N, C-alpha and C positions, 0 to 999 in steps of 0.2 A: 677335251680334245672334240666332241661332237659340235660342242657351241664353235669350236672358231669353223671346223668343217661349214656349220652350217651359215655363220657369218659370209663367208667366204664366198660360199654360192650363190649367196641371196645378193651380193656385190656384183657378180657376173650377168644374173637374171634380171639386175638392174639395166646395167649397162646396155643389155639388147631392150629391154622395152625403154629406154629413155630413146635409143636408135630408131624406133620405132615412133617413138611420138615428135621427134625432131628427126625426119629426113633431111638429107642433103639435099640442095638444090640442084636439079636435075634426074634426083632420082624417084621420084612419084613416089614417093612411099616406100620405095623397093627396099627388098634386105638389104645390110651393107655384102659388098662382095666378100666371099671367103665366110659367111656367117651360114651354117648347116643347121639341118636336122632340127630339133627343136626350136632353137633358137631364131632360125629362118620362119618356122612356123607361128612364133608365138610373135614376130615381129608383122607378118603378115596379119594376124587376129588384132593386134591392136593398133594397125594402121589409120588414124585418122581421129584416135581416140586421145585425148588430155586429161591423164588421171590423178586425181588429189593425190595427196602427199599419202594419205589414210588408205586409198585405195589402194597407190601404188605398193604399201608396204604388205596388202592383204593378198591383192595376187601374188608378188614375188612369192610370199607364203605356200600359196595355193600350187604355184609351179614349181617350187624345190620341193613339194610332199610328194608329187604326181613323177617329177623328173626320179624322185629317188626310189620309187617303183616300177619305174619302167625296164624293161626286162633288156636284158645287154645284146651289143650285137654287135657281129664281128665282120670289120671290113672286108669286103668282098668276097663275102660269101652270101648267100640270101636266105634272110631267116625263114623259119617254119610256119607252118600256119597256124600255128597253138599261140608263138609269140606274136606273130603281126595281129591276130584277132584281139588278144590280150593289151598288146600297144593300142588298138583299136579304140576298145572298151575305156581305157585309164583314158584318152585323150577326149572323149564325150562327157566322160564324168568331170574331167579339169577344167574342161568350155563350160559347163554346165556351172561350177562354183564361182569362175571368172565373172560368169555373164550375172551371176545373182549380186556381184561386188558393182555391178554399174546402173549407172539410172537410168531411165527408160530412154532416155535418148541417146547415151550411148549405147544401148542393149541394139538396136538397130542397126548402128555401124557395127557392132561385134556381127551381129547376125548378118550383114551382106558381105561381109570378113568374112565369114565361115563359110558361107555359100561359094564366094568366089576362090578361097582354098579348096574346097571339095570339087569344084570345076576344075583345076589346074592342077591337081593329082594325075602325077603319069605323063604332065606333059612334059618335053623337055626345057630344060633351064638355062638362059643365056650363059 
């Protein structure tokens, strides 16, 4: 049962990563409308990167592992500061593990995307 859930989660996460690698014309690599939270963030971080099949599998595995550890958030109510701190720490660890999978050239793009995401935090989304 756990294996089926993991395979399904990886399939869903792969779809987001593929979208990040192949943005639609006019989107400038922007996340697809309706993509939220972790999927939107991951699409932003992977913008401009083309992963090898091996890298894709490794990144999907890392994302799935950290997604399972993220504290639950209730829509409509703000998370407490401890949950947000935990979430930030997990995202930082996840980013470091993903970065380690990338080539030096890909790391440069990834680092730029991470910095852009940090600068855009808290800004209204279109």
